[in-house]
C-alpha positions in Angstrom: 97.9 105.1 113.3 100.6 107.5 114.5 103.5 108.5 112.3 105.9 106.9 114.7 104.0 103.6 114.7 103.8 103.6 110.9 107.5 104.3 110.7 108.2 101.3 113.0 105.9 99.1 110.9 107.7 100.1 107.7 111.1 99.4 109.2 109.9 95.9 110.2 108.5 95.3 106.6 111.8 96.6 105.2 113.7 94.1 107.3 111.4 91.3 106.2 111.7 91.9 102.5 115.4 92.5 102.7 115.7 89.1 104.2 113.5 87.6 101.4 115.3 89.5 98.6 117.8 86.6 98.0 115.1 84.1 97.3 112.2 86.3 96.1 112.6 85.6 92.4 113.1 81.9 93.1 109.9 81.8 95.1 107.7 83.8 92.7 109.4 84.0 89.4 108.1 80.9 87.7 104.6 80.6 89.2 101.9 80.7 86.5 99.5 82.8 88.6 102.2 85.3 89.4 103.1 85.5 85.7 99.4 86.0 84.9 99.2 88.8 87.5 102.3 90.5 86.1 101.1 90.3 82.6 97.8 91.8 83.5 99.3 94.7 85.4 101.7 95.4 82.5 99.0 95.3 79.8 96.9 97.6 81.9 99.7 100.1 82.3 100.8 100.0 78.7 97.3 100.9 77.6 97.7 104.3 79.3 101.4 105.1 78.9 102.8 107.3 76.1 106.1 106.2 74.4 109.2 107.3 76.2 107.4 108.2 79.5 109.3 108.7 82.7 108.1 106.4 85.4 108.4 106.4 89.2 108.0 103.0 90.8 107.2 102.6 94.5 108.2 99.4 96.3 110.1 98.1 93.3 111.1 94.9 94.9 113.7 92.9 92.9 113.1 95.1 89.9 111.2 92.8 87.5 108.8 95.5 86.5 111.5 98.2 86.2 113.4 96.0 83.8 110.4 95.2 81.8 109.5 98.9 81.3 113.1 99.8 80.6 113.2 97.1 77.9 110.1 98.8 76.4 111.9 102.2 76.1 110.6 103.8 79.3 112.8 105.5 81.8 112.2 104.2 85.3 113.3 105.6 88.7 112.7 102.6 91.1 112.3 103.1 94.8 112.1 100.8 97.8 112.6 101.0 101.5 114.1 97.4 101.6 117.8 97.8 100.9 118.2 94.1 100.1 115.7 94.4 97.3 117.6 97.3 95.8 120.8 95.3 95.9 119.2 92.6 93.9 117.9 95.2 91.4 121.5 96.7 91.1 122.9 93.3 90.4 120.3 92.8 87.6 121.0 96.3 86.3 124.7 95.7 86.1 124.2 92.9 83.6 121.3 94.2 81.6 121.4 96.1 78.3 118.6 98.5 79.3 120.4 99.5 82.5 120.9 103.1 81.3 117.1 103.6 81.5 116.9 102.5 85.2 117.9 104.5 88.3 117.1 103.6 91.9 116.8 105.1 95.3 116.2 103.9 98.8 113.1 105.8 99.9 109.9 105.1 101.7 106.6 105.8 99.9 105.4 107.7 103.0 108.4 110.0 102.7 108.4 110.9 99.1 109.0 114.6 100.0 112.6 113.5 100.7 113.0 111.8 97.3 116.2 113.1 95.7 115.0 112.5 92.1 111.6 114.3 92.1 111.1 114.1 88.4 108.6 115.3 87.5 107.2 112.1 86.1 104.6 111.1 83.6 103.4 108.1 85.6 103.7 106.6 89.1 103.1 103.0 89.8 103.1 100.5 92.6 102.6 96.8 92.1 101.4 93.8 94.2 100.2 95.5 97.4 103.3 97.2 98.6 101.2 100.1 99.6 99.2 97.9 101.9 102.1 98.0 104.3 101.1 101.5 105.5 98.0 102.8 107.4 98.8 106.2 105.9 97.8 105.6 102.3 96.2 109.0 102.2 99.6 110.6 102.9 101.2 108.6 100.0 98.4 109.7 97.6 98.8 113.4 98.7 102.4 113.3 97.6 101.7 112.5 94.0 100.7 116.0 92.9 104.2 117.4 93.4 105.8 114.5 91.5 103.6 114.2 88.5 103.6 116.4 85.4 100.4 118.2 84.4 98.1 115.4 83.0 100.3 112.8 84.6 98.8 109.5 85.9 99.3 106.7 88.3 98.6 103.0 88.5 98.3 101.2 91.9 97.8 97.5 92.6 96.2 97.2 96.0 95.2 94.3 98.1 91.5 94.7 98.4 89.0 94.6 101.3 87.0 91.8 99.8 88.3 88.7 98.1 85.8 86.3 96.5 88.0 83.3 96.9 88.7 83.9 100.6 85.0 84.5 101.1 84.3 81.0 99.7 86.3 79.6 102.6 83.2 80.3 104.8 81.7 77.2 103.3 84.7 75.2 104.6 84.1 76.5 108.1 87.2 78.8 107.9 85.3 81.8 109.3 88.4 83.6 110.5 90.1 83.6 107.1 86.9 84.3 105.2 86.3 87.5 107.2 89.8 88.6 108.1 89.7 91.5 105.6 86.4 92.8 106.9 87.5 93.3 110.4 91.0 94.8 109.9 90.6 98.5 110.5 93.6 98.5 112.7 95.7 96.4 110.4 96.4 92.7 110.2 99.6 90.9 111.2 101.8 89.5 108.4 104.8 87.3 108.7 107.6 87.3 106.1 110.9 85.6 106.8 110.2 85.5 110.5 109.5 89.3 110.7 106.1 90.5 111.9 104.5 93.6 110.5 101.1 95.0 109.8 99.2 95.4 106.5 95.9 97.2 105.7 93.2 96.4 103.2 91.6 99.1 101.1 88.6 99.6 98.8 88.9 101.4 95.5 86.5 104.1 96.8 89.1 105.1 99.4 91.5 106.2 96.6 88.8 107.6 94.4 87.2 109.8 97.1 90.6 110.9 98.5 91.7 112.3 95.1 88.4 113.1 93.4 89.2 116.9 93.5 92.4 116.6 91.5 92.2 113.3 89.6 89.8 111.5 87.3 89.4 107.7 87.1 90.7 106.1 84.0 90.5 102.4 84.8 89.5 100.0 87.5 89.7 96.2 87.3 90.1 93.2 89.6 93.1 91.0 89.8 92.5 87.4 90.9 88.7 87.6 91.3 87.9 84.6 89.1 91.5 83.3 88.8 92.5 82.1 92.3 95.1 84.0 94.4 98.7 83.0 93.9 99.0 81.7 97.5 96.9 78.8 96.3 100.1 77.1 95.4 100.3 74.7 92.4 96.7 75.3 91.4 97.7 76.1 87.8 100.0 73.1 87.6 97.4 70.7 89.0 94.5 72.1 86.9 96.0 73.6 83.7 92.7 73.4 81.7 90.7 75.0 84.5 93.3 77.6 85.1 93.2 78.6 81.4 89.4 78.8 81.5 89.4 81.0 84.6 92.0 83.3 83.0 89.8 83.8 80.0 86.7 84.5 82.2 88.6 87.0 84.4 90.0 88.8 81.4 86.5 89.2 80.1 84.8 90.3 83.3 87.6 92.1 85.2 86.1 95.5 84.8 82.5 94.6 85.3 80.4 94.8 88.5 80.7 93.0 90.8 83.9 91.3 89.8 86.0 94.5 89.7 85.4 94.8 93.4 85.9 91.1 94.3 89.6 90.5 93.5 92.5 89.6 95.7 93.8 92.9 94.4 92.4 95.8 92.4 94.2 97.7 89.7 93.4 101.4 89.6 94.6 104.1 87.2 93.8 107.8 87.7 94.9 110.9 85.8 95.7 114.3 87.1 93.2 116.9 86.0 
């Protein structure tokens, strides 16, 4: 994909999520599967973070993760290309006691060389597939070296190339949905708040092989491999016992083959050598 095309796509995504910013927390804030996903990502990150670390967040959205880490005594510089999301974050920051540990900046993750606050940082993170909005993930990864301290690390939550739950739709005759991630080299169309943009799916191997010279793998686990994806609305409310059972199973097998490759997302953490 050309740089110009990717920029146009990012602009469309920014417009979409700026539109959604006013209702984002209402849509996703109380959903049990979303809460499970957030807790999983946060536990994963906390297992690698040192007290008082300085964090750079990419595609921060409405700032839920930034506030969480600020409350836990980390300093967070939150970035997003969607101005509407940053406005919501600023509103939260203005009424939050941990606001002095949060700063924010309007910046695309494909243009981190123009970031005003370049750190350096102890850790970079990106949650819930924001980085799937670019076909130039390799460019994003290449920018980490200049922003991380020696021995610094990153955690990315990426929408994966294979999702076990989607594959099961094959048995319901929904072939297009079951295989949509397999045949998506040129990106797949997404629609948020009436705005069309493309997203790309990635395998963990892409990140590991791209950075193997300068980084070592610390952790890799699936997210929503045994637990259903959050777009299966009301699953947890309709089947609370089953949902609890599936959470326990995923928590146990999340880092084991083949489950670590079969999630709706994967969580990957790597450390600078």
